[in-house]
N, C-alpha and C positions, 0 to 999 in steps of 0.2 A: 455793652460789652457781650450782649448775645449775639447780636450782626456781626461784630466784628469774629467771634467765632463762628459762624456759619458761613462769613465768606472764605474764611479760612479752610475750612473743610470743603466748600465747592471747588475751591480754586487747588486743594488738594486732588480731591478727584479727576477733574480736569487736566492736571498734568502726570496724571498715571496712566492713561490711554486705555485701549481697548484689551490689552494683555491680561489685565487683572481678572480674576474669575473670583467674582463676588458670591455669598453664601445666601441671599437673601432673607437674612435678618438684620437688623440693627446690632444686637452683640456680635455677630459673625465681620459685620464690616470693621467693627476695631479691628480685628484679626488682618485683613487685608490689608488697612493702610499702616498696621505695627509692622507687617511683615515688608513693605515697601521702603519702611524707615529704615528698618534693623536686617541687614544680612540674616538668613537663619544660620548658617555657619556660628556665626557669633552669638545667637540666642543661647545654645547648649549649654556652657559653663560662664556667659559673660555678665561682671555686675551689671554692667550697661545699659543689658537689658530690661532688667527690672525697673531702673529710673527713667528709661525711655519709653517701657510700655505703660508705667503710671501716669505720666503725661498724657499720654493718648485716650485712656480710659476716662481719664479725669475730663479731658476735652469732649468726650460724646456723653458723657453722663450729665454737663453742664447744657449740651445742646435743647433747644425747644424742641417740644414733641414734635410741633407742627413741620420744623427744618427735618427733623429726622424721618418723619412720614414723607416729605420729598425726597429726600435721600433714597429712601425705600422705593419710591415709587419709579425714580430715574433709573436704580438698578432694574427692576420687574422689567421696565419697558425694554431697555437695552438687552437684556441680557437673558431673557425668559426662555429661551430654546438653546440655552448654551450647556451642552452638557459635553464637554471635549474627554474623549477617551471612552466613553459609554456605548457599548452594544447590548441592545433588550430585544430578544427575539423571541417574538410568540409561535412557539411550535405548534403548526396546524392551523393556526390562523390566515386569514385572507386579505387584511386590510391593515395599514400602518395609520396609528392612532395614540394621542397622548394620555395618558390616565389620570387619575384625579391627585396624586402627588408630582405633576410635571413630566413624566417619565417618558420619552419617546419609544412606542415600540414597533418593530419592524415584523413583517412575516418574515418567517424562515423559509420560505420558499427559493429565496435568492442563494441561500446557504447550502443548501441539501438537494438533490434529486431524486433521493429513494425516499421508500416510506408513504404509506398513507394518511389522509387526517382522519379525525374522528371529532364529533361535536360531544360535550359532556352535559348531562342534564342534571346537574345538582341543586337541590334547594340552597338559597340563602346563600349562594356564591355571587360575589357584588364584583370581584375582579374578572374583568374580561381576557385577561391572559390563563384563566383557570377554564376557560370554557371549551376550550380545543387542547386537544395533544396530535402528535406525529407520532405512530407505530411504526414499527420494523420486523420484518420475518424472523421468526426464531429458528435461524441458520446457523451454520460457520462462520460469515462474514461479519464485519463489523461494518458500521455506518456512522460516517463521522460529519461534523461540521468545521468546516475551516473559516478562520476568522485572519483578517488583515491584524496587525500588532506592530509596535514599534520595537525593534530590537535592544534588548538589554533593557526593557523598562519592566517594572513588576506590576501582574495583573491580579485582581482579584477575579475567578471565575466561579460562577454561581450557576446549577441546574437545579431545576425542581421538577417534583415527579406525582403529579395528582391523577391516580387511577380511575376513580370516576366508573367504576366497572364499563369505559370505554368500547371492551370487544364482547360486554353483554355473555362473558363467559364465567363470572364472579369466581375466577381463578386468579389469586394475586401474584404478579410478576415477579422474578429476581434475575438479576442480569448484570452483567459488569458494565464498569463506568471507566473511560481512559481518559488521560489528557497527553495528544500525542502516543508515544508508543510506551508509556507507563500505565500500568495499572493505577487506578484513582482509589475506588473502592467497589462493594459489590452493593446494589440500590436492592431492597428487600423492600416490598410494600408489605403491611399488615393492616393499611385500614384505607378502605375507598374513598374517604372522602378529605383525609388529612393530606396536606404537601408534604413529600420527604424532600429537604431539601439538602444538597450537597456546596460546600465550599472549600475553592483551593486559593491557595496566592503562590505565585509562581513568576519567577523572571523568565521574560522570552527569551528565546535563545536563536528565533530565527523570525524573518518577516511574517510567518502566519504561525497560529495555533490553531490546534485539532481535538476537536473533544468526540468521542467516540463511545457506542453504544455498541455492545456485544455481548456473543457466549450467555444468551438466555437457559436457565436451566428448568424455570416454570414459566410458562406465560408470553409475552411477547415484550420485547424490548419496546421502551416509550418515552417521551419525554413533552415536557410540558412548557417549560422557559429555559433558555439558556441565557446569562447577563456575563457582560467584561465589563469591568470598572477597573480604569488605570489610575496608578497612584503614583505620587509627584515624590521626587527627591528620596529621600532615605528612608519612606514608611518600611516597616518591615523588612529590612534589610538582614541577612543573615551571613556570615563570614561561607557559609556551607549552601550558598541559594546555588550556586551551578551544578551540586551536585543531589539536592537534594529540593524539593517543592514543600511548601506545609497545608496540610489537609486540617480544617476548621474542625473542631471537636465540640467546643465551647465559646460563646459570647456571650457576657451575661451581663444586663443591667440591672445593679443591685439598689433597691430602695425604689424601685418604680412604684408610680403613683396608678398604673392600670396594667391590665395584662398586655396591652398593645405593643407591638415592639419598635424602635426607633429607629429610624432609617431616613433615608433623602426625603426632601432636604434640607434635614436636620443634620443630617451625616452627609456632607459632600462627595463622601467615596462611596455612600449609599451602602455602607455594613450594615448589616441586619443585626441589631441587639434585641438580646432577647428578655424579656421581664423575667424578674426573679419568681413574680408572681403567677408563673405558670407551673400549671402540677403535671405532674407525670410519674410514672414509676421510675424509682430509683434517681430521680433528679431534683437536687438541692434537697436533700433530707436531712436527717439528724440535726436538726438546727438547735441553736445553743439557747439556753432560758436567756431572755433578758435582751433577746434581739430586737431593737427597734429601727423604724423608719425615718430619715429625715429628707429634708429637702429645702432648697433654697431656690428666688427668682435673680440673686445677684450674678451678674458674669463670670465666668471662670475662665482663666487664662489657660487653652489645650495646644496652642499653636508650637508644640515642641513634639519630637518622638514620633508617635503613632498618631496623634492628634485626633484622640477621641472627640465624639462629639459634645459642645455644652450643654446639652441636653440630659447624657446621661450623666455626666458629671454633676450636675446640679442634684441628684439625688443619691442616696449612699444607705446604708445600715451601721448601725453601730451595736457594740455591746457593752450595753449597759452594767452589765455584772461581769466583766472583764475579758471577755472573748466572744468570738465569732467560730461556729464550726458548721460545717458542711459537708455532704456525702454525694459523689455522684459518678454515675456510670460514663465513663469516656468509650465512645464508638471504636471499634478496632485498634484498641487498646489489648495488651501492653505495649509501649514502645517507645521512643526516647519522646520527647516534647520540647515545642518553643512555649513558653506560658508566661504571660505578664498581668500583673495587678495593677491598677489604676487607682489613685488616690488625691483626693482634694480635701482641704480642711473647710469645709461649708457650714461650721457652727462659729460662731464668736466666743471664743473661749477668753474668760477672765484672766488678767495676767499672771495670777499665780495656778492656774489649769494647765496640764501637761497632757499629751496623748501620745504615747511610745509604745509600742508592740513589735512582736517579734511574729514571724512566720512558725507555725505547727504543721508540721507533715510526720504521722504515725512510722514509727519505723527509721525515719528518715534525719536523726537529729543536726546531721551537717547542714541541711538547710534551714536550720534556725538561728543561725548565730547573728545574723544583722539584725540592728535595730532601727526599726522606721519610726523617724518622727518627722510628720508628714509636713509641719510648717516651715522648720528648719531644713527640710531635703528640697523643698518645692520653693524654699525663700519667698515664704509669707502664705496668707491664707488666699482660697480662692484660686490657688493656681495648684497645677498638676504637676503629680509627683508619680513617675511610673518605673519601680522595681521589676526584675524578671529574671528568668534562668532561661538559657539555651540548653539544648541538648541533655534536659533533666529524664531520667528515667521512671514514668509511672504506669501504674497497673491499672486493669481496667476498672475495679471499683477504687475509686480517687477519693479519699478523707483529707481535707485540709480545714485550717482555721489561724486565727491569730487571737494573739494570749498578749494581754497588757504587762509590763515591764512592772517590777517592784515600786519604782520613781514615778509612774504614771497616775495620775490622777484620774483621768477617762480610758474608758475601754476604747479598743479598736475600731478602726472606721475603715469600709470597702465601699468605693465607688462602682467599678467595675472590673471584668475579667475576661481573658482571651487565653485560650490553650489550643496549641496547635498541635498535630503529628507531624515527625519528619517523616516523609515520603522519599526513597530515593530512586533518583531519576534512571530510567532506564537509558541505555547508550543507543538503543535500536539499529536498524540494519545498516550496514557499512556502506549500503548502495543507497540510502534515504535521496541524497541530493541527486545523483544520479537520477533517480525515477521520477523527483521532484522536477526536474527540467524536462523529461519525457511527458510527462501528462501535461506541462503547462503548454505543449504545442498544438495539445487539442480541448481547449476551454470549453467548447460545446458538446465534447462526446463524453456520454452518459457512462462509459468504461472510466473514463479519467477522472470521475468525479466522485470516487469512495474515499480520499483524502487521509490523514493521517501517515504514520510510516506505512511503507508496504509490507514489512513482516509482523510489527508488533502493535498491540498483543493478538491480534489474528492478522491473517494475510490478506491482501486484496483478492478477490474472486478469481483473475487471471495470473496469478503470482504464486509460484511457490516457494518457498525459503527452507535455509538449513535449519537446524535446531540449537547452533550454540547461541551463546549470549548476545553476539552481535551478528545477526544471521548476514548470509550473502544469500541473493537470488540464484535460484538454479533453473530454474522452470519460468517462459514466460509461453502464455497459450491466448493470442489476439487473433483468432480465427475468424471472418465473418463479420470483422468489425466496421466494414466500409471505412477502412483509413486509405484516404490519398497522400500523393506525394512519396517522395522518397524515403526510404527506408533511415527512422531517425538514428543518427549517427551515436546517441546515448547507448542503443542497444549492444553497441560494439566495446563499452566501456564497462561491461558487468561481467568481470574476471571471472568470477565463479557461474556463468552460466554453461547450463547443459544441455538444455531441450529450449529451442526457439521456434515456435508456430504463428507465422505469420500468415497463413494461407489463407485465400476468399475476401481478399480485400483489393483494391486497387491501387499499390503501391507501383510509382513509376521510376526510371532510372537505374542507375546501376546498383548492383549488390555491394554495399561498402564493405571494408578490409575487418574482418572479424579475428586478426592474429594474436589478439589481448586476450581472448575468450579460450583459454587452453584447453579450458575442461568440455570445451562443445563436441554435444554427441548426435544430436539432430536437428537439422534445420527441414523446417517446411516453408516454402515461398511461392506453392503452387497456385494458379486461380489470381495471380496477379497481372501487371504489364509491366515487368521489368526487361530493360534491354541491356546492350552493351556486351561485354567481355566478362566471362568468369573471372573472378579476382584470382591469380595465382595463389595467393596468400591461403587459400582455403588449403591448399595443400601441405600448409606449414601447421595444419592443426590433426596433433599426434591421436586423439580418441574420437574421430568425427565417425558416426556409423551411417546416417540415414541423409542425403540431402536430394530435396526435392524444388526444383525449381519452378517446372510447373508452364515454361514459355519456351516456345522455339524461338523467340526472337534473341534469347541469350546465344552467344556465340564460344567458341573455342579460339583462344587469340594465337600467335604464334606459340608462344610457349605454354600450351593450354593446359587446362585442368580436366581430368576424367573421373568418372566416379568407378571404383571397383567393387567387388561384393564378394570377399573370401569367405572361407568358411566360419569365421571367428566373429567377424565383423564387416558391416556393409558401409562402405563407403570409405576406403581407405583410397585416400586422395594420391596422386601425383603430380608433383608440378613441371616437372620434364619429361614430354609426352610430344614424339612427333606427331604431327598433325595429319601426317597420311592416314588412312583409312583402308579398309581390310581389302579392300578390291584394288589398289595400288599395287599388292604385290604376287609374284609368281608362286608357282607350286615349290619350285626348287629353292626358295628362301627361307621355307620355314621347316625342313628336317631338324634343324640344330633346336627348335623348339620343341620337339616331340619327349626330350628326357625329362621335361617340368611338370608333369602331369601328377602335381603332388598335392593339390587340395582342388575343391569343389568352388567353382565361382559362377559369378554372371547371373543367368538366368534362371539357372537350377536353383541357386540359392534365392534368387527372387520367389521361386515358385515354390521351393520346399524348403527352404533355411530360413525364413523369416516368419515372423508371428506379429502381427497378421501378413497373410501372403501378398505380395505385391506383384503387380502387372505393368510392366513396361510402359505398354498402349504406342510406343511409336519405334518397335527395333525395326533397321533399315540399316545396309550397310555402311551407310557412311557416320552410323552411331556406334559402328565397331572400331576401336582407334588401337593401335601399336604402339608400343612403346620402342625404346631403343635397342631393347633385348629383345625386340620383335613379338612380344607378347602382347595377345588381343586383350583388351577392356572393353567392356559394356558402356557406352557413355550417354551422356542426356536423358536425366531422367525427369525431365520437365514435364512430363505428362502422366506420370506416373500415378497409380492408385493403388492403395491398398484395400485388400477385401476383409471388411471388419467383420460381418456377417454371413453365413450363407454361404453361397459359391460365386456368385457374381455381384457385379456394382451395375446401379442403375445409372447412367453417364452419357452426358452431350458427346457424340461423337467427334474424337480427336484421333488424328494420326496422320499418315502420309500416302499418298494416291498411289498404287499398285504395290502398297505393304498391307492396307486397310482390310482387317477381315470382312466380307460381304455380309456374314451374320451379323456382326455387331454393328455393322452399319443400319441395316433394316431392325433389328429389336433394340438398337440402345442398350444393351446388355452386357456387359464385360465381363469377361471371363480369362481364367490361363489360357484357355484354348484360341484367343485372339491373338495373343502374343505368338501360340506356336505357326499360326497360318502364316504371322511377319519373317516367323524364321525359316519357314519352308520356302519361302519366296527369295530370303538371303540365300539359300543352298542353293536354287534354279539360277541364281543370279553366278554365283561363285563355279558351277560347271557350265555352266551357258557361256559366261563372258558378256551377256548381256543385261541390259537395265530392265526393271519391270514392266516399264509401259514406252511402246516405241510403234511409231508409225511405218517402220521399214524394215525391221528386222524379222518378225513372226506372219510375215505372208499378207495377201491382199485384205483377207476378212479378220483379221486377228491384230491386236493391238497389245492383248496381255500375255506374259512370261508364262500365267500360271495356265490357261488354256491352251498354249502353244506346246509347253513340255507335257502336259497331260494328252496330250493327240499323238505325240511322239512314243509315250510310253506305252500307251493301249494298244498300239501297232507294233510293239516290241523295236523301234528302231530309235536304240538307246545315242548310236554313234550321232543321229540328227543333232542331240542336243548338246553334244561337247564341243566344248571351245577347241576349234582344227589348230590354235597356236599351241596347245598340247602336245602334239604328234601325235606318238606313241609311248610318252614319258609317264603311262600311269597303268596301272594293273584294270583291267576292263571291270572285273568283280566288283574292286572296292567301289568304282563309279558309280556301279547296278546300286550298290546299297545305298549311297549318299541319294542317289535318282529317287529310288522307293522311297526311303525314308522322306524325301523332300515332297513327294505327290500325296503321303499319307497327310504329311502338314497342312496341306492345302486341301483338304477335303471341305464341301460344301458345309457340311453339319460339323460343328465342335464335336458333338460327342464321338465322331468317329477319329479326331483327331490324335495321335500318341503323347504322353505326358514327356515332357522336358527330360526326366530321367529315362525313359527307355530311348530317345531321341539320343540321347550322349551314348548308351550303350552301344548302338547302330553305328553312330560315327566313329567311337573308338576301334570298334571291330575294322572298319574300312581302312583307319591309318594303320591299324596294326598289318594289314594284307601289304599295304603300299611300302612299310616299313621292312618286313619281311622280305621284300623283293628286291629294294635299292638299298637299304642300308648296312652299314658293317656288323661283324659278329656282335661287338658290345653291343648295339642299340635291337639286333635278334635278341640278346640276352635279356634285356630289358623287357622288350614286348611280351615275351614269354610268360611274364609276371601277369599280365593282364588276365581280364576275366574271357571266358569264352564269348563266343556272340550269343545274343540275346535276343529274342523273336518279338518284334513290334507288337503290342497288344492293343486293336483299334478300338476297347471296350473304355481304354481309359485307365484300366490297374497298373500298377507299378510294380516289376520283377524287384525286389531290394536285392539288389548283387553288389558287394564290394568293389568300388572301382580308385584307380587312382588317376585319373584321367580328369582333366579341367575342360572345359566346355567353350569356353572363349579363349582358349589356347589354340584351339581345333580350326578357328574360324580364319586361318591366315592363309587363303586359298586363292586361284588365279582372279585375278584384278578384271573391272570392264577398262574396256580400252575406248 
């Protein structure tokens, strides 16, 4: 008979295949055989489950011990390393290893790029995972571990924290822990030698799950271990699991035979069941007299609902005097709870004995109505019965008990209990998916490894977010991150973006279309290798104030986009601007523009209206463009530099030959007066009609317009530098003013050059002279409102006179031929 039974079991094992997950003990094997014979969905309420299970238990109980040992040996050999759905990180550890209970631990180095490792020197510490920690700076950043998970699968997440005075400060840390964007708990260390354990159960809503540390109020954030355990089927299902996760407050093994916790391999899901013999303040106190401990070695059927381990269900407490009572402090309560009690009748009661009881919660009589009859509810002895409550409000100090009914001969029994608090899941940033796609492009970059939600509970170090419940990203600063390739298209999808800093990288290709970023005000792309045409869509951004391209390889298209600098905002783009530059027009073509001196724009605004001051660094006639209304705009801010501190910027020399300030070239100290030199060259171009560098126009021994013009001015020969095509169509006094201010601008030393405000005043006076000579009376009336002539101050001080003139609009002068 026994041989036939042995063959039946071995044949059953052979037919089951490798998809079975064995628990490692003889009793757990029965559960696996049982689960293959009867669909789990039928077990919940089906009477057939009892008959089938009874036959399988009988089969195993009658097996010879040698056969059982053979089966267990086979299972151990085949599946000793199988821990599907387990991730166990030894934080700060260097090696991968398997501990004494068979759990495979992995160094956390593959899951986090920040932090420092530290070794703990604690006496009597036997567990290798508690000999190291990883700590993080006490700053405003969050530091995240990101792990791959199966979407729409429930996981137990456990983090432990053993301080051990790793920082030699004896300052107990206090910091925040979060699951993705959702605050999980505040970790408070009050003992250097006792681990703090935090557990949660969450439904994975994405292919990754992040655990983050942040916001230390004392000490440094640190972590000892991080564990992930995948649940099967409907374990810990709640109807609101998409809106809430469960934070563990208590998981108790009543009637335990020692202080040791029960976990893997006794619990295949590696839940930690704490012994009720553990004593600490306000934990399982107010125990009722007559409470006794009982246990059994008989197998318990537990393959239903939350599937507590058999070892836990084989012990219990009973109230011999008719009641069980306890009081326990629930961390982070009051709040709404998910609570369940685990019962199994493990005493062989006589036929005339009964065990019936009710739950008693002081002040909540509504929860005392149901009567528990374990043997009847579980459909037999040595079987699990698991009643509980969802969304039940519980206080911080929680008292509870079980009291026998009047028709019961025996007092209540309790094998185990779990209590969780509902934690509402934060929606997170509206841009989280976009940012996840962005950082996935750079798997090796340190800045892309911060993990978690980009905004909550703390933003990434290079991101700024709005303060709304579902925040939007409004600023991205990735300056100097050594990023290569094209500008990622994800950035163009951030509809709330206001500021974008990508300068100091190695981006190539064209600038993408930012039409969707309606709030965009600042774009910094300098010091990259971008090429191609500036996209006309930039002209559709209504709020753009600053645009720095930083590369002369960027060009204007037929319908070009140029940048202007009005008094109220820098960077108002015009998408329909003629491509001709200032040197293509004659004097007579610009007289109709002189009645538009209604605001200060251009270089004056860069130097005096911006904070910090901006130096264009590449002023030249081809960068001054005219729109269809003949209004001039300063263009191509690709080489511009802000003056953040002091009066100059140390910079690699950039610019165009002929316009480049020789003092800047020698000293590499960029100042506002470097722009003034370039502007002086432009004025000389407009007067003379010559390019700044020429082998033919300036005589035998001169190639530079500055030296050529200076020699004529010093000899008083103003006619020698005036464009002959102008004939007599000008007032000599006005040309003298322009020539004088131009020569002041190109002085060898910057300190001797005037400011742009002083130059502007002189040019306005020169234009006024021309208008009074040639224009109709209406324009004479207009020009009479302008301020009197101001003398150029060569020391660089500014006479603050009110002006209505616009500097850029005065640059529409005779062009080069």
